KOLLOKE-651151 format. One record per residue (C-alpha): residue in three letters; residue number from 1; x, y, z. Coordinates in Angstrom, 3 decimals. Each point is the difference from the previous one (the first is absolute). Layout:
<rs>
   res     n          u          v          w
   ALA   NUM          X          Y          Z
...
</rs>
This chain:
<rs>
   res     n          u          v          w
   MET     1     15.984     41.397     49.732
   THR     2      2.813     -2.506      0.770
   ASP     3      2.895     -0.734     -2.165
   LEU     4     -1.276     -3.394     -0.538
   THR     5     -3.342      1.027     -1.260
   HIS     6      1.644      2.537     -2.270
   LEU     7      2.312     -2.682     -1.405
   GLU     8     -2.982     -2.377     -0.591
   GLU     9     -1.829      2.809     -1.904
   GLN    10      3.020      0.520     -2.259
   ILE    11      0.265     -3.626     -0.689
   ALA    12     -3.672     -0.257     -0.883
   HIS    13      0.425      3.005     -2.333
   LEU    14      3.068     -1.555     -1.720
   THR    15     -1.631     -3.354     -0.236
   ARG    16     -2.955      1.650     -1.806
   THR    17      2.191      1.982     -2.267
   VAL    18      2.068     -3.162     -0.926
   GLU    19     -3.246     -1.874     -0.816
   ASP    20     -1.176      2.900     -2.231
   LEU    21      3.246      0.110     -1.725
   SER    22     -0.086     -3.651     -0.568
   ASP    23     -3.530      0.252     -1.583
   ILE    24      1.210      2.663     -2.232
   VAL    25      2.995     -1.894     -1.245
   ALA    26     -2.074     -2.996     -0.620
   ARG    27     -2.452      2.119     -2.103
   GLN    28      2.814      1.548     -1.908
   GLU    29      1.389     -3.477     -0.704
   ARG    30     -3.160     -1.171     -1.540
   GLU    31     -0.416      3.255     -1.999
   LEU    32      3.546     -0.503     -1.286
   MET    33     -0.610     -3.558     -1.024
   VAL    34     -3.079      0.996     -1.911
   ALA    35      1.971      2.857     -1.733
   GLN    36      2.837     -2.422     -0.980
   ARG    37     -2.571     -2.488     -1.465
   ARG    38     -1.668      2.802     -2.144
   LEU    39      3.479      1.228     -1.094
   ALA    40      0.895     -3.514     -1.126
   LEU    41     -3.219     -0.385     -1.913
   LEU    42      0.542      3.441     -1.713
   MET    43      3.525     -1.046     -0.966
   GLU    44     -1.227     -3.260     -1.406
   ARG    45     -2.778      1.767     -1.906
   GLU    46      2.470      2.613     -1.517
   ALA    47      2.457     -2.907     -0.937
   THR    48     -2.818     -1.731     -1.843
   ARG    49     -0.873      3.180     -1.734
   GLU    50      3.538      0.451     -1.037
   VAL    51      0.203     -3.532     -1.338
   ASP    52     -3.338      0.356     -1.835
   ALA    53      1.274      3.204     -1.731
   GLY    54      2.599     -2.069     -1.679
   GLY    55      2.931      1.388      1.961
   THR    56     -0.542      3.622     -1.359
   ILE    57      0.271      2.942      2.042
   PRO    58     -3.400      1.148      1.504
   LEU    59     -1.178      3.160     -1.636
   ALA    60      0.073      1.831      3.306
   ASP    61      3.647     -0.727      0.268
   GLN    62      0.940      1.004     -3.488
   LYS    63      1.635      3.407     -0.877
   PRO    64     -1.991      2.296     -2.301
   PRO    65      1.219     -0.025     -3.559
   HIS    66      1.347      3.651      0.373
   TRP    67      2.578     -1.034      2.755
</rs>
């Protein structure tokens, strides 16, 4: 095997690796965008619940009377 053939094989392998990593990064970006949208919706929902509760502390966040 010549040095040129070996270098071509390495370049082909590295090109494939870069393409695979690019696909992974693109997928992760889409997943992150979905997660951010869901988080924003959950935060809005919780803010609405707090306003609907009349500004009181939600029961889950109140300390028991014996504290």
